[in-house]
C-alpha positions in Angstrom: 61.8 51.7 -66.9 59.0 53.9 -65.3 56.5 51.4 -66.5 58.4 48.5 -64.9 58.6 50.3 -61.5 55.0 51.1 -61.6 54.1 47.6 -62.1 56.4 46.4 -59.3 55.0 49.0 -57.0 51.4 47.7 -57.7 52.4 44.2 -57.0 54.0 44.9 -53.7 50.9 46.9 -52.6 48.8 43.9 -53.5 50.9 41.6 -51.5 50.7 43.7 -48.5 46.9 43.9 -48.7 46.7 40.1 -49.3 49.0 39.7 -45.9 46.8 42.0 -44.0 43.6 39.9 -45.0 45.2 36.6 -43.7 46.4 37.8 -40.4 44.5 37.6 -37.2 43.3 40.5 -35.5 44.8 41.6 -32.2 43.6 39.7 -29.0 41.3 37.2 -31.3 41.2 34.9 -34.2 40.6 35.3 -37.9 36.8 34.7 -37.0 36.7 37.4 -34.3 36.5 35.0 -31.4 38.0 36.4 -28.5 40.7 34.7 -26.5 39.8 33.0 -23.3 40.4 35.2 -20.3 42.0 34.3 -17.1 40.1 33.8 -13.7 40.9 33.8 -10.0 38.3 32.1 -8.1 37.6 32.1 -4.4 35.7 28.9 -3.5 33.7 29.0 -0.1 32.1 26.1 2.0 31.1 25.6 5.4 32.9 22.3 5.8 35.4 21.9 8.3 38.9 20.5 7.6 38.3 16.8 8.3 34.8 16.8 6.2 35.5 14.7 3.0 33.9 17.7 1.1 36.8 19.9 2.0 39.1 17.2 0.3 36.9 17.5 -2.7 37.4 21.2 -2.9 41.1 21.1 -2.5 41.6 18.4 -5.1 39.4 20.8 -7.6 41.8 23.7 -6.9 44.8 21.3 -7.9 43.0 20.1 -11.0 41.6 23.3 -12.6 45.2 25.0 -12.2 46.8 22.1 -13.9 44.0 21.5 -16.5 43.9 25.2 -17.5 47.6 25.7 -17.3 47.2 28.5 -14.9 44.6 30.6 -16.8 42.1 29.4 -14.0 43.1 29.4 -10.5 41.1 28.9 -7.5 41.5 29.2 -3.6 39.5 27.3 -1.2 38.0 29.0 2.1 36.5 26.3 4.2 34.9 26.2 7.6 32.4 29.1 6.8 35.4 31.6 6.5 33.6 33.7 3.9 30.2 33.5 5.7 27.1 31.4 6.2 25.9 29.4 3.3 23.2 31.9 2.5 25.8 34.7 2.7 28.1 33.0 0.3 25.4 32.0 -2.1 23.9 35.5 -2.3 27.5 36.9 -2.6 28.1 35.3 -5.7 25.3 37.5 -7.4 26.8 40.6 -5.6 30.2 39.7 -6.8 32.1 39.1 -3.5 32.7 35.5 -4.1 33.1 33.4 -7.2 32.1 29.9 -6.1 30.8 27.7 -3.4 30.6 24.1 -2.8 27.5 23.0 -1.1 24.6 20.5 -1.4 21.4 20.7 -3.5 19.5 21.0 -0.3 20.9 24.5 0.4 20.7 25.7 -3.1 16.8 25.7 -2.9 16.9 28.5 -0.2 17.7 31.1 -2.8 14.6 32.8 -4.2 14.2 31.5 -8.0 15.6 28.2 -6.9 12.9 26.8 -4.8 11.9 24.0 -7.2 14.9 22.3 -6.0 13.5 21.9 -2.4 11.5 19.1 -3.6 14.9 17.0 -3.9 15.0 17.1 0.0 11.5 15.9 0.5 11.6 13.1 3.1 11.1 9.4 1.9 10.7 10.9 -1.6 13.7 9.0 -3.4 14.0 5.1 -3.4 17.8 5.3 -3.6 20.5 7.9 -4.4 20.8 6.6 -7.9 17.1 7.7 -8.5 17.8 11.2 -7.2 20.9 11.6 -9.2 19.2 10.4 -12.3 16.7 13.1 -11.9 19.2 15.8 -11.4 20.7 14.8 -14.8 17.1 14.7 -16.6 15.9 17.3 -19.1 13.6 18.8 -16.4 16.4 19.4 -14.0 18.6 20.8 -16.5 16.0 23.2 -17.3 15.4 24.0 -13.8 19.2 24.6 -13.4 19.2 27.1 -16.4 16.1 29.0 -15.0 17.3 29.2 -11.4 20.8 30.4 -12.7 19.1 33.1 -14.6 16.9 34.2 -11.6 19.5 33.9 -9.0 22.7 34.8 -10.6 24.2 31.4 -9.2 24.9 28.6 -11.6 25.1 24.8 -10.4 27.5 23.5 -13.0 27.9 20.3 -11.3 25.6 18.1 -9.2 26.7 14.7 -8.3 28.3 12.6 -5.5 27.6 11.1 -2.1 26.3 12.9 0.8 25.4 11.4 4.0 21.7 10.7 4.1 19.6 11.2 7.3 18.6 8.0 9.5 16.5 7.3 12.7 17.4 6.2 16.1 15.0 5.8 19.0 14.4 4.3 22.3 11.7 1.9 20.8 11.9 -0.1 17.6 10.5 1.5 14.4 9.3 -1.2 12.1 6.5 0.2 10.2 4.6 3.6 9.8 2.2 2.7 12.7 5.3 2.8 15.1 5.6 6.6 14.4 2.2 7.1 16.2 3.0 9.2 19.4 6.7 9.2 18.9 8.4 12.4 20.4 11.1 13.0 17.8 13.9 15.7 17.6 14.0 17.6 14.1 15.8 20.3 12.8 13.9 23.6 12.2 12.3 22.6 9.1 8.8 23.1 8.2 8.7 20.0 5.6 10.3 17.6 8.3 8.0 18.7 10.9 5.1 18.3 8.6 6.4 14.9 7.5 6.6 13.7 11.1 3.2 15.0 12.0 1.7 13.3 8.8 3.1 9.9 10.3 1.7 10.5 13.7 4.9 11.6 15.7 5.2 14.5 17.6 8.2 16.7 16.2 10.2 18.9 18.6 13.0 21.2 17.6 16.2 20.7 19.6 19.7 22.1 18.9 22.3 19.3 18.1 24.2 20.9 21.1 21.5 20.0 23.4 20.4 16.9 21.8 22.5 14.4 23.8 20.8 15.6 27.0 17.4 15.7 25.6 17.5 12.1 24.8 19.2 11.1 28.0 16.5 12.8 30.0 13.8 11.5 27.7 12.5 14.9 26.6 12.3 13.2 23.2 12.2 9.5 22.1 14.0 9.8 18.9 16.2 11.7 16.6 17.1 11.9 12.8 20.7 12.5 11.9 23.1 10.7 9.8 25.1 7.8 11.2 28.5 10.0 11.4 26.7 12.4 13.5 25.2 9.7 15.6 28.6 8.2 16.3 30.5 11.6 16.7 27.9 12.9 19.1 27.8 9.8 21.2 24.1 9.4 20.7 24.3 5.7 20.8 24.8 6.1 24.4 21.3 7.1 24.9 19.4 5.4 22.2 18.8 1.7 22.1 17.4 1.2 18.4 19.1 2.1 15.0 16.9 2.2 11.7 18.6 2.9 8.3 15.8 5.1 6.5 18.0 7.3 4.2 14.9 9.5 4.5 16.4 12.7 3.2 18.8 12.3 0.5 21.4 14.9 -0.5 23.9 15.6 -3.5 26.9 17.8 -3.4 27.1 20.6 -5.9 29.6 23.1 -7.4 28.2 26.6 -7.8 29.8 29.6 -9.6 28.5 33.1 -10.5 26.5 33.0 -13.4 28.1 36.3 -14.9 31.5 34.5 -14.8 30.1 31.4 -16.1 28.6 33.0 -19.2 32.0 35.0 -19.5 33.9 31.7 -19.9 34.5 30.0 -23.3 32.6 26.6 -23.8 36.1 24.9 -23.4 36.6 26.7 -20.1 33.3 25.6 -18.9 33.9 22.0 -19.8 37.2 22.1 -18.2 35.3 23.2 -14.9 33.0 20.4 -15.2 35.5 17.7 -16.0 37.6 19.0 -12.9 34.7 19.0 -10.5 33.8 15.5 -11.4 37.3 14.2 -10.9 37.6 16.0 -7.6 34.2 14.8 -6.4 35.3 11.0 -6.6 37.9 11.9 -3.8 35.1 13.0 -1.5 32.7 10.3 -2.5 35.2 7.7 -1.5 36.1 9.2 1.9 32.4 9.9 2.6 31.2 6.3 1.6 34.1 4.9 3.8 32.8 7.1 6.7 29.3 6.1 6.5 29.7 2.5 6.3 32.3 2.4 9.3 29.9 4.4 11.4 27.1 2.2 10.5 29.0 -0.9 11.3 30.1 0.7 14.5 26.7 1.8 15.6 25.3 -1.9 15.1 27.7 -3.2 17.9 26.2 -0.4 20.2 22.4 -0.4 19.3 20.0 -3.0 18.2 19.6 -2.8 14.3 15.9 -2.9 13.2 14.9 -3.2 9.5 12.1 -0.7 8.8 9.3 -0.9 6.1 10.0 2.3 3.9 7.2 1.7 1.5 4.5 1.7 4.2 5.9 5.3 5.1 5.9 6.6 1.5 2.2 5.2 1.0 1.3 7.2 4.1 3.0 10.5 2.8 1.8 10.2 -0.7 -0.8 13.2 -0.4 1.4 15.3 1.7 4.0 15.9 -1.2 1.0 17.5 -3.2 -0.1 19.6 -0.4 3.4 20.9 0.0 3.4 21.7 -3.7 3.5 25.6 -4.0 4.3 25.9 -0.4 7.7 24.2 0.5 8.9 24.2 -3.2 7.9 25.9 -6.5 4.4 25.0 -7.8 4.6 22.0 -10.1 7.8 20.6 -8.9 6.4 17.6 -7.2 4.5 16.8 -10.3 7.5 16.9 -12.4 9.5 14.7 -10.1 6.5 12.3 -9.8 6.3 12.0 -13.6 10.0 11.4 -13.7 9.8 8.6 -11.0 7.2 6.9 -12.8 9.2 6.7 -15.8 12.5 5.9 -14.2 10.9 3.0 -12.3 9.5 1.6 -15.7 12.8 1.8 -17.6 
């Protein structure tokens, strides 16, 4: 009898051990992989309520909550409610803000991401597709990884429509020769000023608030802003000619704290990317419609002039090399040039 009880006791102990081996550890799986954490993300932007970019962010907030079943929630703070773009970008590394929606032209202001300043080089890209193809290239993906490590700010989605900068003047600009002696208002950008000087123009920095009166008083002959700004600021009242140059192109981007990004599971990261892609479609549709509506309106108020972009690009071919290592990280233009040659041959 005692022998039978001993056998039964041993069998029970073995069953308990086997059951323990097959059970998952607390807070994880059998393989030891930790469970996904939950996140509450503040998304800052400089965009006003009516800007299509704000609609993009608001749609992202809805999508990520739905896709993650509430494990990732987000709240948007537009209209610079969390500070200037530089304050928000640096805040992600400091831990005061989790996400920012901005454009690739602004990301390069961070030390450690200056290679992306080349993306805003005037007249560099032939079309939006070329720029966006570059941002998906192996070179750009390597830049994104390096910049994330250096700055603490990860760009996890870079694609979409942003209004490019155009040209209006009080005389027609048809070729590169027509820039000679042109007094043109520009923003406070060394690259833009150097570009205009290389074309023979005289760049003058004037704030947007003072631009209308400066054009009316002939302080400057021309200006370079997107079509929507030209219409909303009524610049068509003080300019006679309209040229579609698309000379500085841009791309919307979603940024997140690199520390948070690395803490997320691969599934959560992919969820963030997918929701950003879907949300961007909303802003793209609105932005494209606004650009074309403004363009068509301005053509009824001003004389539209076709401009010879290749003649301008040829004139600037050496400027990009001169700015390498100054306006952007050394070697950035060489990488873009190599990409463009391969892209155009494909």
